[in-house]
C-alpha positions as CSV (number, residue, x, y, z in Angstrom):
1,X,31.5,30.2,-4.2
2,X,27.9,30.3,-4.3
3,X,25.7,33.4,-4.3
4,X,23.9,33.9,-1.1
5,X,20.5,34.2,-2.7
6,X,17.8,31.7,-1.6
7,X,17.3,29.0,-4.2
8,X,13.9,27.4,-4.6
9,X,13.8,24.0,-6.4
10,X,10.4,23.9,-8.0
11,X,10.6,20.2,-8.6
12,X,9.3,17.0,-6.8
13,X,12.2,14.9,-8.2
14,X,14.2,13.3,-5.4
15,X,17.0,13.0,-7.8
16,X,17.3,16.7,-8.5
17,X,17.3,17.5,-4.8
18,X,20.1,14.7,-4.3
19,X,22.2,16.2,-7.1
20,X,22.0,19.9,-5.7
21,X,22.5,18.6,-2.2
22,X,25.6,16.6,-3.1
23,X,26.9,19.7,-5.1
24,X,26.7,21.8,-1.9
25,X,23.7,23.9,-2.8
26,X,21.4,25.2,-0.1
27,X,17.8,25.2,-1.4
28,X,14.1,24.7,-0.4
29,X,11.8,22.5,-2.3
30,X,8.4,24.0,-3.3
31,X,7.0,22.0,-6.3
32,X,4.3,23.1,-8.5
33,X,2.1,21.1,-10.9
34,X,1.6,22.0,-14.5
35,X,0.2,20.4,-17.5
36,X,3.2,18.8,-19.2
37,X,1.7,18.5,-22.6
38,X,3.4,20.4,-25.4
39,X,2.5,21.4,-28.9
40,X,2.8,18.4,-31.3
41,X,4.7,20.5,-33.9
42,X,7.3,21.6,-31.4
43,X,10.7,20.3,-32.2
44,X,11.7,17.6,-29.7
45,X,15.0,19.4,-28.7
46,X,12.8,22.4,-27.5
47,X,10.3,20.5,-25.3
48,X,12.5,20.1,-22.0
49,X,13.6,23.8,-21.9
50,X,10.1,24.9,-22.9
51,X,8.5,22.9,-20.0
52,X,11.1,24.0,-17.6
53,X,10.2,27.5,-18.3
54,X,6.5,26.9,-17.8
55,X,7.2,25.2,-14.5
56,X,9.2,28.3,-13.4
57,X,6.6,30.8,-14.5
58,X,4.0,28.7,-12.5
59,X,6.3,29.1,-9.4
60,X,6.9,32.8,-9.9
61,X,4.5,33.6,-7.0
62,X,7.1,32.1,-4.7
63,X,9.6,35.0,-5.4
64,X,9.2,37.5,-2.6
65,X,12.5,39.3,-2.9
66,X,16.0,37.9,-3.8
67,X,14.8,34.1,-4.3
68,X,15.7,32.4,-7.5
69,X,13.4,29.5,-8.8
70,X,15.2,26.6,-10.4
71,X,12.8,24.3,-12.4
72,X,13.7,21.4,-14.7
73,X,12.3,18.8,-17.1
74,X,14.1,15.9,-18.9
75,X,13.1,14.1,-21.9
76,X,14.5,11.0,-23.6
77,X,14.6,11.2,-27.4
78,X,15.1,8.2,-29.7
79,X,14.6,8.4,-33.5
80,X,12.8,11.7,-33.1
81,X,10.2,10.5,-30.6
82,X,10.0,11.6,-27.0
83,X,9.7,8.8,-24.5
84,X,8.1,10.4,-21.4
85,X,7.2,8.8,-18.1
86,X,5.5,5.2,-18.7
87,X,1.9,5.0,-17.6
88,X,2.2,1.3,-16.7
89,X,4.3,-1.9,-16.9
90,X,3.6,-2.5,-20.5
91,X,4.5,0.8,-21.6
92,X,7.8,0.8,-19.6
93,X,8.6,-2.6,-21.1
94,X,8.1,-1.2,-24.6
95,X,10.2,1.9,-24.0
96,X,13.2,-0.1,-22.6
97,X,12.9,-2.7,-25.3
98,X,13.0,0.0,-28.0
99,X,16.0,1.7,-26.2
100,X,17.8,-1.7,-25.9
101,X,21.0,-2.0,-27.9
102,X,20.5,1.6,-29.2
103,X,21.7,5.2,-28.6
104,X,19.3,7.9,-27.3
105,X,19.6,11.5,-26.3
106,X,18.6,12.9,-22.8
107,X,18.0,16.6,-22.8
108,X,17.2,18.4,-19.4
109,X,15.9,21.9,-19.7
110,X,16.5,24.2,-16.8
111,X,14.9,27.6,-16.1
112,X,16.4,29.9,-13.4
113,X,14.0,32.7,-12.7
114,X,14.5,35.8,-10.4
115,X,12.6,39.1,-10.3
116,X,15.2,40.7,-12.5
117,X,16.1,37.9,-14.9
118,X,15.4,34.6,-16.6
119,X,17.9,32.1,-17.9
120,X,16.9,28.9,-19.8
121,X,19.6,26.4,-20.5
122,X,19.7,22.7,-21.7
123,X,22.1,19.8,-21.0
124,X,22.4,17.3,-23.6
125,X,23.7,13.9,-23.3
126,X,24.0,10.8,-25.6
127,X,23.4,7.5,-23.9
128,X,24.2,4.0,-25.4
129,X,22.3,1.0,-23.9
130,X,23.6,-2.5,-24.1
131,X,21.2,-5.2,-25.3
132,X,18.8,-6.2,-22.6
133,X,16.8,-9.4,-22.7
134,X,13.2,-9.5,-21.9
135,X,14.0,-11.2,-18.5
136,X,16.4,-8.4,-17.6
137,X,13.7,-5.7,-18.7
138,X,11.2,-7.5,-16.5
139,X,13.5,-7.7,-13.5
140,X,14.4,-4.0,-13.8
141,X,10.8,-2.7,-13.9
142,X,9.7,-5.0,-11.1
143,X,12.7,-4.2,-8.9
144,X,13.0,-0.4,-9.6
145,X,9.3,0.6,-10.7
146,X,10.6,3.4,-13.0
147,X,7.3,4.9,-13.7
148,X,8.3,8.4,-12.6
149,X,11.2,8.5,-15.0
150,X,11.4,9.8,-18.5
151,X,12.3,6.9,-20.9
152,X,11.3,4.5,-18.2
153,X,14.8,4.2,-16.4
154,X,17.0,5.8,-14.0
155,X,20.7,6.0,-14.8
156,X,21.5,5.6,-11.0
157,X,19.7,2.3,-10.8
158,X,20.4,-1.3,-11.9
159,X,20.0,-0.5,-15.6
160,X,22.4,2.4,-15.5
161,X,24.9,0.6,-13.5
162,X,24.8,-2.7,-15.6
163,X,23.4,-1.8,-19.0
164,X,24.7,1.6,-20.1
165,X,27.8,1.1,-22.3
166,X,28.6,4.7,-22.8
167,X,27.6,8.2,-22.0
168,X,28.6,11.4,-23.9
169,X,27.6,14.4,-21.6
170,X,27.3,14.4,-18.0
171,X,25.9,11.7,-15.7
172,X,24.1,14.3,-13.7
173,X,22.3,15.5,-16.8
174,X,21.0,12.0,-17.4
175,X,20.1,11.6,-13.8
176,X,17.9,14.8,-14.1
177,X,19.8,17.9,-13.7
178,X,23.0,19.3,-15.5
179,X,24.5,20.6,-12.2
180,X,27.6,22.0,-14.0
181,X,25.4,24.3,-16.3
182,X,23.3,25.3,-13.3
183,X,26.4,26.2,-11.3
184,X,27.6,28.5,-14.1
185,X,24.3,30.0,-14.9
186,X,23.9,30.9,-11.1
187,X,26.9,33.0,-11.3
188,X,25.2,35.5,-13.5
189,X,22.7,36.2,-10.7
190,X,24.2,38.8,-8.3
């Protein structure tokens, strides 16, 4: 079912590890740090795959033989603006308040890199939040501390369980990795 090549997840995200594990993938984790800034003129839809590709290139030195690097980056987009990881409570509060009662887009870019080939793909999901009161936003931030999450929320946490009305696209993509697309993309690597 899976190819037998060693898979290296170049990501510190515990959610990406969880998704791969639950899908039955065997992999090691060797994260790399990169500057996650991007050109201001870049279309917002291109940012996540561009960053994923940069992460894979930074991890390229880990390829010794048949290894495949898997890197990813997720962005939350609302009204043409990217909502990255919040710096603090106030920024998280403002992000969630902006998303409250609104629809937004989650794009997760993925890069698969081996010696002989590179494949960049993107998962796209539309997410609809129910209205959140200030007290609910405060509760969520204090309870879940979403400072390492794009858009200041995790779909697998309270806000996702109680305040997401609808998702078009995959739940896994919103959580941080379009596992269905990764599975099919890996089939191209022999």
